[in-house]
NUVEX-280853 format. One record per residue: residue number from 1; residue in one letter; x negated, y, z of N, C-alpha, C in turn. Coordinates in Angstrom, 1 decimal. Layout:
% residues N
R;NUM;A;X;Y;Z;X;Y;Z;X;Y;Z
...
This chain:
% residues 253
R;1;X;-74.4;124.0;116.2;-75.3;123.5;117.0;-75.6;122.1;116.5
R;2;X;-74.5;121.3;116.3;-74.6;119.7;115.8;-75.3;120.0;114.5
R;3;X;-75.0;120.8;113.5;-75.8;120.8;112.3;-77.2;121.3;112.5
R;4;X;-77.4;122.1;113.4;-78.9;122.5;113.6;-79.7;121.3;114.1
R;5;X;-79.1;120.7;115.1;-79.7;119.5;115.5;-80.0;118.3;114.5
R;6;X;-79.0;118.1;113.8;-79.2;117.1;112.7;-80.4;117.7;111.6
R;7;X;-80.3;118.8;111.4;-81.7;119.5;110.5;-82.9;119.1;111.1
R;8;X;-82.8;119.4;112.5;-84.3;119.1;113.3;-84.5;117.7;113.2
R;9;X;-83.6;116.8;113.4;-83.9;115.4;113.5;-84.7;114.8;112.0
R;10;X;-83.8;115.4;111.0;-84.4;115.3;109.7;-85.9;116.0;109.7
R;11;X;-86.0;117.1;109.9;-87.2;117.8;110.0;-88.5;116.9;110.7
R;12;X;-88.0;116.4;111.8;-89.1;115.6;112.6;-89.4;114.3;112.0
R;13;X;-88.3;113.6;111.5;-88.3;112.3;110.9;-89.2;112.6;109.6
R;14;X;-89.3;113.6;108.9;-90.0;113.8;107.7;-91.7;114.1;108.1
R;15;X;-91.7;114.8;109.3;-93.0;115.1;109.6;-93.9;114.0;110.1
R;16;X;-93.2;113.0;110.8;-93.7;111.8;111.3;-94.0;110.8;110.1
R;17;X;-93.1;110.8;109.2;-93.6;110.1;107.9;-94.8;110.6;107.3
R;18;X;-94.9;111.9;106.9;-95.9;112.6;106.5;-97.2;112.2;107.0
R;19;X;-97.2;112.0;108.6;-98.3;111.7;109.2;-99.0;110.3;108.9
R;20;X;-98.1;109.4;109.0;-98.3;108.1;108.3;-98.9;108.0;106.9
R;21;X;-98.2;108.7;106.2;-98.7;108.9;104.9;-100.2;109.4;104.5
R;22;X;-100.3;110.6;105.4;-101.7;111.2;105.1;-102.8;110.3;105.7
R;23;X;-102.6;109.5;106.8;-103.4;108.4;107.2;-103.6;107.4;106.1
R;24;X;-102.4;107.0;105.4;-102.7;106.0;104.5;-103.4;106.5;103.1
R;25;X;-103.3;107.9;103.0;-103.8;108.6;101.7;-105.3;108.5;102.1
R;26;X;-106.0;108.7;103.3;-107.2;108.7;103.7;-107.9;107.5;103.5
R;27;X;-107.0;106.4;103.6;-107.5;105.0;103.8;-107.8;104.7;102.2
R;28;X;-106.7;105.2;101.3;-107.0;104.8;99.8;-108.4;105.8;99.5
R;29;X;-108.4;106.8;99.9;-109.9;107.8;99.6;-110.9;106.7;100.0
R;30;X;-111.0;106.2;101.2;-111.9;105.6;101.5;-112.4;104.3;100.6
R;31;X;-111.4;103.6;100.4;-111.4;102.5;99.3;-112.0;103.0;98.0
R;32;X;-111.5;104.1;97.5;-112.1;104.9;96.2;-113.5;105.0;96.3
R;33;X;-114.0;105.7;97.4;-115.3;105.8;97.5;-116.3;104.6;97.6
R;34;X;-115.7;103.6;98.3;-116.3;102.2;98.2;-116.5;101.8;96.8
R;35;X;-115.4;101.8;96.1;-115.4;101.4;94.7;-116.4;102.0;93.7
R;36;X;-116.7;103.3;94.2;-117.7;104.0;93.3;-119.1;103.8;94.1
R;37;X;-119.4;102.9;94.9;-120.7;102.7;95.7;-121.3;104.0;96.0
R;38;X;-120.5;105.0;96.4;-121.1;106.1;97.1;-121.0;106.0;98.4
R;39;X;-122.2;105.8;99.1;-122.4;105.6;100.5;-122.1;107.1;101.3
R;40;X;-122.7;108.2;100.8;-122.4;109.4;101.6;-120.9;109.7;101.3
R;41;X;-120.3;109.4;100.1;-118.9;109.9;100.2;-117.9;109.0;101.1
R;42;X;-118.4;107.6;101.4;-117.9;106.8;102.3;-118.0;107.3;103.7
R;43;X;-119.0;107.8;103.9;-119.2;108.3;105.5;-118.4;109.5;105.6
R;44;X;-118.4;110.4;104.7;-117.5;111.7;104.7;-116.0;111.2;104.9
R;45;X;-115.6;110.4;104.0;-114.3;109.9;104.0;-113.8;109.2;105.3
R;46;X;-114.8;108.4;106.0;-114.5;108.1;107.2;-114.6;108.8;108.3
R;47;X;-115.3;109.9;108.2;-115.0;111.2;109.2;-113.8;112.0;109.0
R;48;X;-113.4;111.9;107.8;-112.1;112.7;107.5;-111.1;111.9;107.9
R;49;X;-111.1;110.6;108.0;-110.1;109.7;108.5;-110.0;109.8;110.0
R;50;X;-111.1;109.9;110.6;-111.1;110.0;111.9;-110.7;111.3;112.4
R;51;X;-110.6;112.3;111.9;-110.2;113.6;112.2;-108.5;113.7;111.9
R;52;X;-108.3;113.1;110.8;-106.8;113.0;110.6;-106.1;112.1;111.5
R;53;X;-106.5;111.1;111.9;-106.0;110.2;112.9;-106.0;110.9;114.3
R;54;X;-107.0;111.6;114.7;-107.1;112.1;116.0;-105.7;113.4;116.0
R;55;X;-105.8;114.0;114.7;-104.8;115.1;114.7;-103.5;114.3;114.7
R;56;X;-103.2;113.2;114.0;-102.0;112.6;113.9;-101.3;112.2;115.3
R;57;X;-102.4;111.4;115.8;-102.0;111.1;117.3;-101.5;112.0;118.2
R;58;X;-102.3;113.4;118.1;-101.9;114.3;119.1;-100.4;115.2;118.7
R;59;X;-100.1;115.0;117.4;-98.9;115.6;116.7;-97.8;114.7;117.0
R;60;X;-98.0;113.3;116.8;-96.8;112.5;116.9;-96.3;112.3;118.2
R;61;X;-97.1;112.3;119.4;-96.4;112.4;120.6;-95.3;113.3;120.9
R;62;X;-95.5;114.5;120.9;-94.5;115.6;121.1;-93.3;115.5;120.2
R;63;X;-93.6;115.1;118.9;-92.7;115.0;118.0;-91.7;113.8;118.1
R;64;X;-92.2;112.8;118.4;-91.3;111.4;118.7;-90.6;111.7;120.1
R;65;X;-91.2;112.5;121.1;-90.5;112.7;122.4;-89.3;113.7;122.1
R;66;X;-89.4;114.5;121.3;-88.4;115.5;120.8;-87.3;114.8;120.1
R;67;X;-87.9;114.0;119.1;-86.8;113.4;118.3;-86.1;112.3;119.1
R;68;X;-86.7;111.7;120.1;-85.9;110.7;121.0;-84.8;111.4;121.8
R;69;X;-85.3;112.6;122.4;-84.5;113.3;123.1;-83.1;113.9;122.1
R;70;X;-83.3;114.2;121.0;-82.1;114.8;120.2;-81.2;113.5;120.0
R;71;X;-81.9;112.3;119.6;-80.9;110.9;119.4;-80.1;110.7;120.6
R;72;X;-80.8;110.9;121.8;-80.2;110.7;123.0;-79.0;111.6;123.3
R;73;X;-79.4;112.8;122.9;-78.3;114.0;123.0;-77.0;113.7;122.1
R;74;X;-77.5;113.0;120.8;-76.2;112.6;120.0;-75.4;111.6;120.7
R;75;X;-76.1;110.5;121.3;-75.4;109.5;121.9;-74.5;110.1;123.0
R;76;X;-75.1;110.8;123.9;-74.4;111.5;125.0;-73.3;112.2;124.6
R;77;X;-73.4;112.9;123.4;-72.2;113.8;123.0;-71.2;112.9;122.3
R;78;X;-71.5;111.8;121.9;-70.5;111.0;121.1;-69.7;110.5;122.3
R;79;X;-70.5;109.7;123.4;-69.7;109.2;124.4;-68.9;110.1;125.4
R;80;X;-69.2;111.3;125.2;-68.5;112.4;126.0;-67.4;112.8;125.3
R;81;X;-67.3;112.5;124.0;-66.0;112.9;123.2;-66.4;114.4;122.5
R;82;X;-67.6;114.8;122.6;-68.0;116.3;122.3;-68.2;116.3;120.7
R;83;X;-68.5;115.0;120.3;-68.9;115.0;118.8;-67.7;113.8;118.2
R;84;X;-67.2;114.3;117.0;-66.0;113.6;116.5;-66.5;112.6;115.3
R;85;X;-67.7;112.7;115.0;-68.4;112.1;113.6;-69.5;111.2;114.1
R;86;X;-69.2;110.2;114.7;-70.4;109.3;115.2;-71.3;108.9;114.1
R;87;X;-70.9;108.8;112.8;-71.6;108.5;111.7;-72.7;109.2;111.4
R;88;X;-72.5;110.8;111.9;-73.7;111.5;111.7;-74.9;111.2;112.7
R;89;X;-74.7;110.5;113.7;-75.7;109.8;114.6;-76.4;108.6;113.7
R;90;X;-75.5;107.9;113.0;-76.1;106.9;112.5;-77.1;107.2;111.2
R;91;X;-76.6;108.4;110.5;-77.5;109.0;109.5;-78.5;109.4;110.0
R;92;X;-78.5;110.0;111.2;-79.8;110.7;111.9;-80.9;109.7;112.2
R;93;X;-80.4;108.4;112.6;-81.3;107.3;112.8;-81.7;106.5;111.9
R;94;X;-81.1;106.6;110.5;-81.5;106.0;109.4;-82.0;106.6;108.4
R;95;X;-82.5;107.9;108.5;-83.1;108.7;107.4;-84.3;107.7;106.9
R;96;X;-83.9;107.2;105.7;-85.0;106.5;105.0;-86.2;106.8;104.6
R;97;X;-87.2;106.2;104.6;-88.5;106.7;104.3;-88.6;107.0;102.7
R;98;X;-88.9;108.2;102.2;-88.9;108.6;100.7;-89.8;107.8;100.0
R;99;X;-90.8;106.9;100.7;-91.7;106.3;99.8;-92.8;107.2;99.9
R;100;X;-94.2;106.3;99.8;-95.4;107.1;99.7;-95.4;107.9;98.6
R;101;X;-95.7;109.1;98.6;-95.9;110.0;97.4;-97.3;110.3;97.1
R;102;X;-98.0;109.1;97.0;-99.5;109.1;96.7;-99.6;108.7;95.3
R;103;X;-100.5;109.4;94.3;-100.5;109.2;92.8;-101.1;107.9;92.7
R;104;X;-102.0;107.3;93.6;-102.7;106.3;93.3;-102.3;105.2;94.3
R;105;X;-101.1;105.1;94.5;-100.6;104.0;95.4;-100.4;102.7;94.5
R;106;X;-100.8;101.7;95.1;-100.9;100.3;94.4;-99.5;99.7;94.7
R;107;X;-98.7;99.5;93.7;-97.5;98.8;94.0;-97.5;97.4;94.0
R;108;X;-98.5;96.6;94.0;-98.6;95.3;93.9;-98.8;94.5;95.2
R;109;X;-98.6;95.2;96.3;-98.9;94.6;97.6;-97.4;94.6;98.3
R;110;X;-96.9;93.4;98.5;-95.8;93.0;98.9;-95.7;93.0;100.5
R;111;X;-94.5;93.4;101.2;-94.3;93.3;102.7;-94.9;92.0;103.3
R;112;X;-94.8;90.9;102.6;-95.1;89.6;103.0;-96.6;89.6;103.4
R;113;X;-97.4;90.2;102.1;-98.8;90.3;102.6;-99.3;91.3;103.6
R;114;X;-98.5;92.2;104.0;-98.7;93.0;104.8;-98.7;92.3;106.3
R;115;X;-97.6;91.6;106.4;-97.2;91.0;107.7;-98.5;89.7;107.9
R;116;X;-99.0;89.1;106.4;-99.8;88.1;106.8;-101.2;88.6;107.5
R;117;X;-101.4;90.0;107.0;-102.7;90.5;107.6;-102.4;91.2;109.0
R;118;X;-101.3;91.6;109.3;-101.2;92.4;110.6;-99.8;92.1;111.4
R;119;X;-99.6;90.6;111.3;-98.3;90.1;111.9;-98.5;90.3;113.3
R;120;X;-97.2;90.3;114.1;-97.1;90.3;115.4;-96.5;89.2;115.9
R;121;X;-97.3;87.9;115.8;-96.6;86.7;116.0;-97.2;85.9;117.3
R;122;X;-97.1;86.6;118.3;-97.7;86.1;119.6;-99.4;86.4;119.7
R;123;X;-99.9;86.8;119.0;-101.3;87.2;118.9;-101.5;88.7;118.5
R;124;X;-102.6;89.1;118.9;-103.0;90.4;118.6;-103.0;90.9;117.3
R;125;X;-102.7;92.2;116.7;-102.9;92.4;115.4;-104.4;92.4;115.0
R;126;X;-105.2;92.8;115.7;-106.6;92.9;115.3;-106.9;91.3;115.2
R;127;X;-106.5;90.3;116.0;-106.9;89.0;115.7;-106.1;88.4;114.4
R;128;X;-104.9;88.8;114.1;-104.2;88.5;113.0;-105.1;89.1;111.6
R;129;X;-105.8;90.1;111.8;-106.4;90.8;110.7;-107.7;90.1;110.4
R;130;X;-108.3;89.8;111.6;-109.6;89.1;111.4;-109.4;87.6;110.9
R;131;X;-108.3;87.0;111.2;-107.9;85.7;110.7;-107.5;85.7;109.1
R;132;X;-106.7;86.9;108.8;-106.5;87.0;107.3;-107.8;87.3;106.6
R;133;X;-108.7;88.1;107.1;-110.0;88.1;106.4;-110.8;86.9;106.2
R;134;X;-110.7;85.8;107.1;-111.4;84.8;107.1;-110.9;83.9;106.1
R;135;X;-109.6;83.8;105.9;-109.0;83.1;104.8;-109.4;83.8;103.4
R;136;X;-109.3;85.1;103.4;-109.7;85.6;102.1;-111.1;85.4;101.7
R;137;X;-112.1;85.0;102.7;-113.3;85.0;102.4;-113.6;83.6;101.6
R;138;X;-112.6;82.7;101.8;-112.8;81.5;100.6;-112.7;81.9;99.1
R;139;X;-112.4;82.9;98.9;-112.3;83.3;97.4;-113.4;84.1;97.0
R;140;X;-114.5;84.4;97.9;-115.5;85.1;97.8;-116.8;84.2;97.3
R;141;X;-117.6;84.2;96.5;-118.6;83.5;96.1;-119.8;83.8;97.4
R;142;X;-120.7;82.7;97.5;-121.4;82.8;98.5;-122.6;83.7;98.2
R;143;X;-123.0;84.2;99.2;-124.2;85.1;99.1;-125.3;84.6;98.5
R;144;X;-125.9;85.4;97.4;-127.0;84.7;96.8;-128.2;84.5;97.4
R;145;X;-129.0;83.7;97.0;-130.4;83.4;97.7;-131.3;84.8;97.4
R;146;X;-132.2;85.0;98.1;-133.1;86.3;98.3;-133.5;86.5;96.8
R;147;X;-134.1;85.5;96.2;-134.6;85.5;95.0;-133.6;85.3;93.8
R;148;X;-132.4;85.5;94.0;-131.3;85.2;93.0;-131.6;86.4;91.9
R;149;X;-131.0;86.1;90.8;-130.9;87.0;89.8;-130.2;88.4;90.0
R;150;X;-130.5;89.4;89.4;-129.8;90.7;89.4;-128.3;90.5;89.4
R;151;X;-127.9;89.7;88.4;-126.6;89.6;87.8;-125.7;88.7;89.0
R;152;X;-126.5;88.0;89.6;-125.8;87.2;90.7;-125.6;88.0;91.8
R;153;X;-126.4;88.8;92.2;-126.4;89.8;93.2;-125.3;90.9;92.9
R;154;X;-125.2;91.4;91.8;-124.1;92.2;91.5;-122.9;91.6;91.4
R;155;X;-122.6;90.4;91.1;-121.4;89.8;91.0;-120.9;89.7;92.7
R;156;X;-121.7;89.3;93.5;-121.3;88.9;94.8;-121.0;90.4;95.3
R;157;X;-121.8;91.5;95.2;-121.5;92.7;95.8;-120.3;93.3;95.4
R;158;X;-120.1;93.1;94.2;-118.8;93.6;93.6;-117.5;92.9;94.2
R;159;X;-117.5;91.5;94.2;-116.6;90.7;94.8;-116.3;91.0;96.3
R;160;X;-117.4;91.1;96.9;-117.3;91.6;98.4;-116.8;92.9;98.8
R;161;X;-117.3;93.9;97.8;-116.6;95.1;98.0;-115.2;95.4;97.7
R;162;X;-114.7;94.5;96.6;-113.4;94.6;96.2;-112.4;93.9;97.2
R;163;X;-113.0;92.6;98.0;-112.3;92.2;99.1;-112.0;93.2;100.1
R;164;X;-112.9;94.2;100.4;-112.9;95.2;101.5;-112.0;96.3;101.2
R;165;X;-112.2;96.7;99.7;-111.1;97.6;99.4;-109.5;97.0;99.4
R;166;X;-109.6;95.7;99.2;-108.1;95.3;99.3;-107.7;95.3;100.6
R;167;X;-108.5;95.2;101.7;-108.2;95.1;103.1;-107.8;96.5;103.4
R;168;X;-108.3;97.5;102.9;-108.1;98.9;103.2;-106.7;99.3;102.7
R;169;X;-106.5;98.8;101.3;-105.1;99.1;100.8;-104.1;98.4;101.5
R;170;X;-104.3;97.1;102.0;-103.2;96.6;102.9;-103.0;97.3;104.1
R;171;X;-104.1;97.9;104.7;-103.8;98.5;106.0;-103.3;99.6;105.8
R;172;X;-103.4;100.6;104.5;-102.6;101.8;104.3;-101.1;101.3;104.3
R;173;X;-100.8;100.4;103.7;-99.5;100.1;103.4;-98.8;99.6;104.7
R;174;X;-99.8;98.9;105.6;-99.3;98.5;107.1;-99.0;99.8;107.8
R;175;X;-99.9;100.7;107.7;-99.7;102.0;108.5;-98.5;102.6;108.0
R;176;X;-97.8;102.8;106.9;-96.8;103.4;106.6;-95.4;102.6;106.9
R;177;X;-95.7;101.1;106.9;-94.7;100.2;107.4;-94.3;100.3;109.0
R;178;X;-95.6;100.4;109.7;-95.5;100.6;111.2;-94.9;101.9;111.6
R;179;X;-95.1;103.1;110.6;-94.5;104.3;111.1;-92.9;104.1;110.8
R;180;X;-92.6;103.5;109.7;-91.1;103.6;109.6;-90.4;102.7;110.9
R;181;X;-91.2;101.8;111.3;-90.7;100.9;112.5;-90.9;101.6;113.5
R;182;X;-91.7;102.5;113.8;-91.6;103.5;115.0;-90.6;104.4;115.0
R;183;X;-90.3;104.8;113.7;-88.9;105.8;113.8;-87.6;105.3;114.0
R;184;X;-87.6;103.8;113.3;-86.3;103.3;113.0;-86.0;102.8;114.4
R;185;X;-86.5;102.1;114.9;-86.1;101.5;116.4;-87.1;101.5;117.6
R;186;X;-88.0;102.2;117.4;-89.2;102.6;118.5;-89.7;101.3;118.9
R;187;X;-89.9;100.4;118.3;-90.7;99.1;118.3;-92.1;98.9;118.3
R;188;X;-92.6;100.2;117.7;-94.1;100.4;117.7;-94.4;101.6;118.3
R;189;X;-95.4;101.5;119.0;-96.3;102.8;119.4;-97.2;103.4;118.5
R;190;X;-96.8;104.4;117.9;-97.5;104.9;116.8;-99.2;105.3;117.2
R;191;X;-99.1;105.9;118.4;-100.4;106.3;118.7;-101.3;105.1;118.8
R;192;X;-100.8;104.0;119.3;-101.6;102.9;119.3;-102.1;102.3;117.9
R;193;X;-100.9;102.3;117.3;-101.0;101.9;115.7;-102.2;102.7;115.1
R;194;X;-102.0;104.0;115.1;-103.2;104.8;114.5;-104.6;104.6;115.0
R;195;X;-104.6;104.3;116.4;-106.0;104.0;117.0;-106.5;102.7;116.4
R;196;X;-105.5;101.6;116.4;-106.0;100.4;115.7;-106.3;100.6;114.2
R;197;X;-105.7;101.3;113.4;-106.0;101.6;112.2;-107.4;102.2;112.0
R;198;X;-107.9;103.2;113.0;-109.3;103.7;113.0;-110.4;102.6;113.3
R;199;X;-110.0;101.7;114.2;-110.9;100.8;114.5;-111.0;99.8;113.2
R;200;X;-110.1;99.3;112.9;-110.2;98.4;111.7;-110.9;99.1;110.5
R;201;X;-110.7;100.2;110.0;-111.4;101.0;109.1;-112.9;101.0;109.5
R;202;X;-113.2;101.3;110.5;-114.4;101.3;111.0;-115.2;100.2;110.7
R;203;X;-114.5;99.1;111.2;-115.1;97.6;110.9;-115.3;97.3;109.4
R;204;X;-114.2;97.7;108.7;-114.5;97.4;107.3;-115.7;98.2;106.6
R;205;X;-115.8;99.5;107.0;-116.9;100.4;106.6;-118.4;99.8;106.9
R;206;X;-118.3;99.1;108.1;-119.7;98.6;108.6;-119.8;97.3;107.6
R;207;X;-118.8;96.5;107.4;-118.9;95.3;106.7;-119.4;95.9;105.3
R;208;X;-119.1;96.8;104.7;-119.3;97.3;103.2;-120.9;97.9;103.3
R;209;X;-121.2;98.5;104.4;-122.5;99.2;104.5;-123.6;97.9;104.5
R;210;X;-123.1;96.9;105.4;-124.1;95.7;105.3;-124.0;95.0;103.9
R;211;X;-123.2;94.9;103.2;-123.3;94.4;101.7;-124.4;95.2;101.0
R;212;X;-124.2;96.7;101.1;-125.1;97.7;100.5;-126.6;97.6;100.8
R;213;X;-126.8;97.1;102.0;-128.0;97.1;102.7;-128.7;96.0;102.1
R;214;X;-127.9;95.1;101.6;-128.7;93.7;101.1;-129.4;94.0;99.8
R;215;X;-129.0;95.0;99.1;-129.6;95.3;97.8;-129.3;97.0;97.7
R;216;X;-130.0;97.7;98.4;-129.8;99.1;98.3;-130.0;99.7;96.9
R;217;X;-131.2;99.2;96.2;-131.3;99.9;94.9;-130.3;99.5;94.0
R;218;X;-129.8;98.3;94.0;-128.9;97.7;92.9;-127.6;98.5;93.3
R;219;X;-127.3;98.8;94.5;-126.0;99.6;94.8;-126.1;100.9;94.4
R;220;X;-127.1;101.5;94.4;-127.5;103.0;93.9;-127.3;102.8;92.4
R;221;X;-127.7;101.7;91.8;-127.7;101.9;90.1;-126.1;101.5;89.9
R;222;X;-125.3;101.3;90.7;-123.9;100.9;90.5;-122.9;102.1;90.9
R;223;X;-123.6;103.1;91.5;-122.9;104.3;91.8;-122.3;104.9;90.4
R;224;X;-121.2;105.4;90.4;-120.7;106.1;89.5;-119.8;105.3;88.5
R;225;X;-119.7;103.9;88.6;-118.9;103.0;88.1;-117.5;103.4;88.2
R;226;X;-116.8;103.7;89.1;-115.4;104.2;89.3;-115.3;105.5;90.0
R;227;X;-115.6;106.4;89.3;-115.3;107.9;89.9;-113.9;108.0;90.9
R;228;X;-114.0;108.5;92.0;-112.6;108.3;92.8;-111.8;109.4;92.1
R;229;X;-110.4;109.0;91.9;-109.5;109.9;91.6;-108.9;110.9;92.4
R;230;X;-109.2;110.7;93.6;-108.9;111.7;94.6;-109.7;113.0;94.5
R;231;X;-111.1;112.8;94.2;-112.0;114.0;94.0;-111.7;114.7;92.8
R;232;X;-111.0;114.0;91.7;-110.5;114.8;90.5;-109.3;115.5;91.0
R;233;X;-108.5;114.9;91.7;-107.3;115.9;92.1;-107.7;117.0;92.9
R;234;X;-108.6;116.7;93.8;-109.2;117.9;94.7;-109.8;119.1;93.7
R;235;X;-110.5;118.6;92.6;-111.1;119.5;91.9;-110.0;120.2;90.8
R;236;X;-109.0;119.5;90.6;-107.8;120.2;89.9;-107.1;121.3;90.8
R;237;X;-106.9;120.8;92.1;-106.3;121.7;92.9;-107.2;123.1;93.1
R;238;X;-108.4;122.7;93.4;-109.3;124.0;93.5;-109.3;124.8;92.4
R;239;X;-109.2;124.2;91.2;-109.4;125.1;89.9;-107.9;126.0;89.8
R;240;X;-106.8;125.4;90.1;-105.6;126.0;90.3;-105.5;127.1;91.2
R;241;X;-106.2;126.9;92.4;-106.3;128.0;93.3;-107.1;129.2;92.9
R;242;X;-108.2;128.7;92.4;-109.1;129.9;91.7;-108.5;130.8;90.6
R;243;X;-107.6;130.2;89.8;-107.0;131.0;88.8;-105.8;131.9;89.5
R;244;X;-105.3;131.3;90.5;-104.2;132.0;91.3;-105.0;133.4;92.0
R;245;X;-106.0;133.0;92.6;-106.8;134.3;93.3;-107.4;135.1;92.3
R;246;X;-107.7;134.6;91.1;-108.2;135.5;90.0;-107.3;136.5;89.5
R;247;X;-105.9;136.1;89.4;-104.9;136.7;88.9;-104.5;137.7;89.8
R;248;X;-104.4;137.3;91.3;-104.0;138.3;92.3;-105.1;139.4;92.5
R;249;X;-106.5;139.2;92.1;-107.4;140.3;92.2;-107.2;141.1;90.9
R;250;X;-106.8;140.6;89.9;-106.7;141.3;88.6;-105.4;142.3;88.8
R;251;X;-104.4;141.8;89.3;-103.1;142.6;89.7;-103.2;143.6;90.7
R;252;X;-104.4;143.6;91.7;-104.6;144.5;92.5;-105.4;145.6;92.4
R;253;X;-106.1;145.3;90.9;-107.0;146.4;90.5;-106.1;147.5;89.8
């Protein structure tokens, strides 16, 4: 019984980690769509993100409740003397995050950067994020005049888009970090974390669309500069599935 409960704790822990990772992956997809100046794909990615977050919020509630119940049962069992290995409880509570398993994960963002953008230091996470965005704005060139050259507009649009992509990347890492905190010490309400993530992503997309609206023709001309890697991966998976289905049909004949 103890062994089965431990396995269930591991399973629930991994499931919840996977929810955070999947949300982070879709944030990365959104950033890649922005980098390619594909407005339609950005819209599609935002819709996918909303669906994933809604699904994740509905799944994480019962799984966290069950996980906390199992942990409490471990504690009660040890206190009552029915379990002779308290170390197993500690293991159950400290299953480490295996790390994001995303092929396009950026490894140059430190935890300090995450906290700078989404720190909880007496102010709301949303306010901290806005403050971080304001400080980053100093590194962005001023918006060109209406009659500025195409090169000036292109430079400004690229820098502004890259800033917004960076914010999404930091948000993705923050989601993973908050998921781990929610699991390790229940100091984070993951349903609220995921809701904040959706609101922030929507805000970033709105800002990006405003950039595109400044010079829509120029934005269309830049489309295709950075084909999203996640689309290539989806095509690869689709091709593999097609081959498998073809082989199965051939074997059935």
